[in-house]
N, C-alpha and C positions, 0 to 999 in steps of 0.2 A: 299439135305439140302438147304433151302433157303438161299441166300446171303443177310445178314442184313447190309452189309457195304454201306456207302455213298459215292458219287462220286461228284467231282466238275464239272463244265460245260465242261472240256476238257476230262472227262472220267477217270481222275486219282483218286485213293482212297483219300478221305479227311482225314487229320490227326485226330486222336482221342484225344480229350482233356478231362482232368478231370473237373468234375462239380466244379463251383465256388460259388454254392449256399450255403449260411451259414447254411440253415436248413437241408442240406443233409450231414450226417456224411460221412467221407472219402474224402471229397473235399480237394483240395490242398490249397485253400484260404478261410478262414472263417472270418466273421465279428466278432468283440469283442462283448461279452454279452451286452445287453442293460444297460446303466448306468455305465459301466466301461470305464474310460478314456483310449484313445488310446495314446495320447501324455503325457509322463510323464517327470518330471523335468520341466525345462524352456523351453517354446516354442520360441526358439531364432528367428525362421523365422517370426513368427507372431509378436513378440516384434520389430523386425527390421523393418518390414512393417509398423506398427503403428508409430514408431518413424519417419520413412521417410515420411509418409503421413503428419505428423504434421509439420515437417521441410519444406517440400515442400509447405505447405499451406502459410507459412509467407514468404518464399523466392519468391513466385510468385508476391508478392507486396512489394519487399524489399525496394523500395523508401519510402513506408509509414512505414514500420516496422523496418527498420535498419537505413536509412539515415535521415529521418525526425526527429527521436529522438536526433540524433547527432546535427542537426542543431538547434533545439529547445534548448537543453541544452547548446549549444554554446551561444545563446542569453541570457540565465540566467547568464552565466559567464560575458558576456560583461556588462549587466545591473548592476549587483551587483559590478563587479569591478570598473566601472565608478562611481556608487552612493556611495559605501563604501570603496573603495580602493584608494581614493585620498590622496595626501600628503604623500605618501610612507608608508601607514599604514601596520604594521607588526602584524601578529598573529601567536603564537607558534614559534617565531623566523623566519618566512619566510613572504614574501609579501602576501597581502590578496589574490590575484588571485591564487597564488600557493597553499594557505591554502584551498580555497573553491574548487579547481578543483577536487581533489579525491572524495569529497563527492558528487559532481555533477554527476561524472562518476558511482559510485556505486548506486546512486539514480536512474539514468536512467536505470541501469541493472535490479534493483529490480521491478520498474514500468512495464518494458517491459516483465518480466518473468510473473508477474500477469496478464498483458493484454493477453498474449499467452494462458496460461492454463485456464484462466476464460472463454474464448471463446470456448474451444473445445467441451465440453459436452452441454453447453448452445446453441451453433449454431446447434448442432444435434437435440436438443429438438425442437427448433423453425423451423428448416428446414425440420424436419421429417426424418433425417438420423441418429437418435440415435441408430438405429438397426445396423449401421455399427461398432459401439464400443461394442454392447452387443452380437451380434451373433458369431463373430469369436471365435475360441477356445482359448481365453486368459483368464487367471486368473485376479482377481482383482489387484493383485500385478503387473502384467505385464502391465495391462492397465494403472495403476498409473505410473509405470516406463517409459513408452512410452511418455506419456504426460508431465511428469515432465521433462524428458530428453530433449524434444524438447524445452521446455520453458527455461531451462537453457542454451541450445545452443543459442537460440535467445538472451538471456541476455549477454552471452559472446560476441556474434557478435556486439551487441549494445555497449558494453563497449569498444571493440577495435575501433570501428568507433568514439566514443566520445573521447577516449584518443588521437587518431590520430589528431582530429580537435584541441583538446586543446594543444597538443604539438606544433602545427604549430601557435598558438596564441602567439603573443609577451607579455613577462612578466609573462609567466607560465613555470615553470620548473617542470618536471615530472621524478624523479629519484627513482629507486626501491631500497630503503634502506633495507627493509626487504621483499624480494619476497614472502616468505611463508605466511606473513599476507595478502598480496594483493590477492593471489590465494585463500587461506582459506575463508577470510572474503567475497570476491567477490562471491565465490561459495555458502557459507552458506546464504548469503543475497538473492542471486538469487533463491536458492532452497526454502527458507522460503516463499518468495512471490509466488512461483510457486505452492507451496502447499496450501496456502491461496487461490490463483486463482482457483485451481481445487476444493476446497471446496466450493467456491462461485459458481462455474459452476454446481455443483451437486445441491445446494440449489435453485439457481435462476431459475425462470421460464420465465422471460423476460429480455430485455436489461435494463430496468429501475432498476431492482434489482442489476444487475452488476454495473451500474453506481452509485448506492447509496453506495455500498461498496467502490468504488473508491473514491468518493467525500467526505464521511464522515468518512472513516477509513484510507485508504491508503494515501491520500494527506495530512491530518493533522499530521499523524505519520511521514511522510517523511519530511515536512517542520519544525516540531517542534523536529527534531532529532539532531540538532547541525550541519546541513550541512553549514549554513552560519554565525555561531557563536560559541564560546566556551561556555559551560554551566557555567563556572566560573563567567560570566557576569550576571547570573540570580540570582534571590533571592534564598535563601535556600530551600524554599518550592518547587519552580519550578525545582531546581536542583534535588531534591528527585524524583519529577514526571518524570523527563527526564530519570532517572536511571532505571525506570520501563519500559521505551520504548526500545523494542528490536532493532528498526532501529537506536537508538543511539550507540549501541555497534557495528552494522555492519558498519556504516560510520566511527566511530572513529577508529575501528580496521583497516579498509581499509586505512584510511588516515595515521595511524601509519606505514603502509607498505611503504608509499611514503615519509613521513617526519621524521620518527623515533621518533615522539612525538604525544600525543593524550590526550583527556579528561579523558580516562580510567586510565592512570598511566604508569608504566614502562612495560617492556616486560613481566614480570610475570603476572601482571593483564590483559594485552591484551591476553596472552594465555588462562587464566582462562575464560574470556569473550568468546573466540572462542569455548571452550568446552561447555560452557553454550548454545551457539547458536546451537551447534550440538545436545545437549539434547532437546532443544525445537523443532528442526526440527524433531527428532526422535518421540517425542509425537504427533506432528501434522500429521506426516505420518501414525502413528498407527490409529489416528482418521479417516483420509481419507480412509484407507484401510477398516475400519469397515463399513463406509458409502457405499463404493463401493460394499463390500460383501453383504450388506443388500439390495442393490438395491433400497434404499430410493430415491423417486422422480426420478427414472430412469426406473424402471420396473412397469407397470400397474398391 
């Protein structure tokens, strides 16, 4: 009888292994049928990897992405405090510098959340690395969660940096009267702009498109949201227009957390505004999810 055993170079019998070919029945390991997902539920490893990629992208240039916004916002405070806060001007029962500081903090948070998420997919399109977002086994919801999570993280870091800078500025008092409002409206505002930024990143094909949204949508809504004034000083028509601006509710609610007073009204009205922002964010997230799932302007 012929010996069909195989031997290694030392003359010892080689171990017998089962076939791993998926096409051969009886193999110990077989690939899943074509089209059947292997990863079920949430791909936590992939989601964490995408999130860390986005976070490390802005942390590599943190002087520009974290500390520069804090310095620029502090200049806004100095200019407006000197120009409008002379002679002990009081707004909502506090000095003007203390009144304007919370609005500047959350405005910086929102603008940087938009800047971070609006670059993600757009940068991939221009640099030819969009495949890094499309090829990994991540669902549209996981891609959205990773990008939005990183944008909100940057917003929180910018908010902390700006708060530190303003707390050290003479004449500014930052006291957390209602911490829940600070956290809720800060996160809702950052998330809202992060979603708008991701939507812009999907639509835009070049940096000019991104800049157009920043200059003609984000900047006007930010500056006309009651950051530097109360809407009670406006004409009735402009007060009505301001109440249709979602930025107004973010800034007023965030300010309520520090001062205990706002243009919205008492705590009940502020809470209703917070729920309204959550509803708006839910609608925007549903829209972005549908865009990502369709592959519009992402897949050729």
